[in-house]
N, C-alpha and C positions, 0 to 999 in steps of 0.2 A: 504493497500500501502507500501509496507517494504521501507522504506529507508538508504541510506548507509551512513559511514561519511562524504563524498564530500557533500552532500544534507544538511549538517551543516554548511556549507561554505555560506555567504550571509545573506540577509534578516536579519540582524542584528538591536536591536530597536533604538531608537532616544530618547533618555533622555533629560528631561529638567533640567536644574542646577540651585534650586530654593533657595537651600539654603547657597551656596558657593557664590552664586553670585545673589545681589537682586534688581538690576538694577544698571543703566539705559535700558532697553532693557532686550532680553533672550538672551542663551547659549544656542544650542542644540547638545549637543553629541551622534556620533552614534560610539553604542558601541561594535566597533570591536574586544574587547578583549573576548569576548563571542564565538567567532567559535574554530573549535574544536583545533587548533595549538595556541590559546591563542594573536592572533595577526590579524593584519589589512592585512599581508602577503599571509594571506589563502588563497586569493581573485586571486592573481598574481600568485599565485601557481599551483592551480587547472588551471585558464585559459592558461598560460604557457606549463602547461604538457600535458594539452589536447588538446590545438593545433598543438603540437610536435608528438602526438602519430596519431589523424590524417591525417598531412598532410606525413608521414614516417621516420618524421627526430629521432622519437622514437620508437625503435621495443620494443616486448614484452621482458620482462625480462631485458631488456639494462639499463645498471647503470645510475643513474640519478647524476652528479655531480655541485655543485656550492658554491662559496663564500660568508658569510652569516655574519651578525651579532648576528643573531642568531633565528631573527624573520620570517624571510623567511624559512630557513633552518627547521623549526619546521614545519611552514605550508608544507613546500616540503616531508617532512618525511611523515607527515598523509598521503599526494595525494599520493605518495611513496606505503606506507604500501598498502594502498585503493586499485592499481593497478598492486602492484604485482614487483616492481621497486629495486633496491639494490639501497641506496644514499649515498653517498660520500659528507659531509658538511667538508669544510675549513673553519677555524674561527680565527680571531686576538686572542692570549692568553689575549690580555687586556678585550677581551667581558666580560660579565656577566657566570662565572660558571652554574649557574643554567639554562643556553641557552644552555650548553653544555648538565648538564643531561637529561633535557626535550628532547632533539633530539635522543641522547644513548638512552631514554627510549621509544622511536619511533621506535626503531633500525636501529637509523640514526650511520655511522659513523662518528664521527669526529676526523678530523686534524686541532691540536691547531699549529698554527702559532704563530713563535717570533713576537714581537711589533719590529720598527721601532724606531719611536722616541715618542711614546704614554706611559703611565703607564696604571698600572690596572684601568678600571671604565672608559677610558680615551683613546677612538681609533681613534687615527688622520687618514686624507690620504694617506699618506703613508703605513698605516697597513694595509691598505683595500687592497692598490695595491699589497701589499705581496703577502696577504689571496687570493686576485684574481691569483695571476700567480701561486701559490700553484694548484688553483683548474685547469687553463689550462693544468695544465701539470700531474695531475694526469685523468682527464678527455681525455688526451691524449693516455697516458700510458694502460688506461684499456678500448679503447675503450668507455666511457663514454657519455654519452650526455649532454655536458656544457650548464646550463638555462641561466646563461648572462644573469640578469635580469636586470641590467641598461638598458641594451640594446633593449630588449623583448618588442616590439608592444604590446603583448596579456596583461601585465601589467600594461597600460593606459587605453585600452580597456576593462579592466574588472572594472577600476573604473571607466568609463562612467555610469557602473551601479550600483553601488556607490552614485553616485551622482545622478541618475533617480532615487531612493529610498529615499535618502535625500530631493528630491523635494515633493514626492507622502508622504512623512510622514510629511512633515516642512508644506503644505500647501504654503505660503512662505520662501523665503531666502534672506535675503539683503544684506547676507558677509559670505565668506567661508573662513577662514584661516586653515595651514595645517604646519606641520614642514616639510624640505625636504629633502630625503635622495633619494634616487632614481628617487623622484619626479612624479613617477607613480601616489601616490593619490591625488596629489596638483592636478597635469595636467590632471587627465582622469576627477573628479567633477566638477572643473575650466569648462572643456568644455563641460559635462553635464548641469551646471546649469548657464553658458553663452548662451548655445543653448535654454532655458527656457524665459531667462530674461537677455538680453545683459548690463546691467546696476547692476548688478549682484558683488561686488566689491570682490575681490579676493587676498588676502594677505599671501606671505608666508612668512613664519617662518623660522629663523636664528639662533644658537646661540651667543649671546654677543662676538666679535671679530675674528668671521667667519661667515662672510656676504659679498661673493663675489655675492649674487644675487639682492643685493641691491649697490655692487658698492663699500661694502667696503674691508679692507684691513683683510689678514689673519695674525692677529696678536694674538690668540690666540685657534690653532689648537688643543688644549687638552679641552674638556669639557664635562659635563654630559652625553648629550643627546645621547644616542646609534644611532647610525642607520639612523643619520641628520648629518648635516653641517657638507660636508666632505671639505671644502674649496674651491670646486670647482662647476661650473655650469652642472647638471648631462647631459650624451650626450642624452637624448629625451625631452631636455629642451626647452619652449618656454615663451618667456620671453614678449608676448604680451599678457600674460592672467594672470599674475603677475601684476597688478593695485598700490602695497603697499606692502613692505617689513616692517616687524617688527622683535624685535629681544628680546632674552630672557637670562638672567644670570641665571649660575648655580645656585645662591641660588634661584632666583625666582622659577626654577623648583621643589628645593626642599620643598618651601615653600607652593605652591599649590600641589605638589603632597599628604603631609601632610593634606592641608587643604580639598583634594576631601575623601580622607580616610575618615577624622572624620566628616566633616560635608556632606557629601553626600553616604557615605558605599558605597565608588568605590574606592578600593585597584587598582590604576592603574600606569607606567609607567613613566620614566621623561620624554618621550618624548609626552604623554599625557598630563603631567602637563603643560608643555610648549604651547601646542595647546591652551588650556583653559585659564592660563594666559596668553596670546597674544590676545583672545575671548574678555575677560575682560580690556585690556588695549584701545582697537579697540572701544570696546560700550561706553569707558569713554574720547575718545579722541575728543567728541563732531563732530566728522568727520559722523558719519551716525544719521540719526532721535533719538528719545529718544526711540522710543517703537521701534526699530530697530531688528531683528533675526538675530544673526550669530551663523552658523551652525563650526563645528568642531568635529574631529576625537580621541575618546580614542583606540592609536594604541595600547597598551597590557596591559598585567598584570601587576601589581605590583610582583608579586611571580616570571618574568623571572629575578629578580637581583638581 
């Protein structure tokens, strides 16, 4: 049977991190960076566009437009190429240039939007809002389909399948930890895992100083965790799924990024490193039993930075 690039999305391996974490407990990481767009966002991109084509919101050859920090844009570029849609991505100029190059390499038109109050490598909620406004304007002017990933329910639904995959691969999971941007990965996986075992502890990760989900103040809107920690609860957020809040500093993310590369041979991005750092913090906190299993996600490849 002949596969298409869309068949490469999903069913990623679940890797045990044995060298960078010797215990207590185990850290299992979903290798989402192995998908064709290089990130966890490929699942949502495929789900949203397929649903829009099915219900008539997206007609053949119609342009697709979306604001992105780069990962969703790469996923959408892959899916648009496979389905025959022009794709326009609006992205804050502060996001990684490597992500813009990847999207352009996949045939996308990338519109860089000047930053409002961030700086290169550190994108704030205001920067994201400016890029989102540009996407709305372009979609209107060109008669395009606006993806609106923050509000699209298909993104959450796609990650419920991610959660079911984790459960099948792991056998049993005591806790789930993930950084929150749109919130779709955290929410979808948490719902799936709690449906299997309501006692599964689900911890949301935020950058230190940008912790509204945990009830904290926005004292540090600039941070390294691109695509996460925008300083507000995302539109689809379900606080009942969040059992615990965990925070990670830029320095911790840097250290764990290097550690995953040097010890595990996994060259991943900052949000992936933050996820593993938080998983280690949770296991070391004593909140879980000594032999507990914590699952998380390796969001994207380090080649995007």
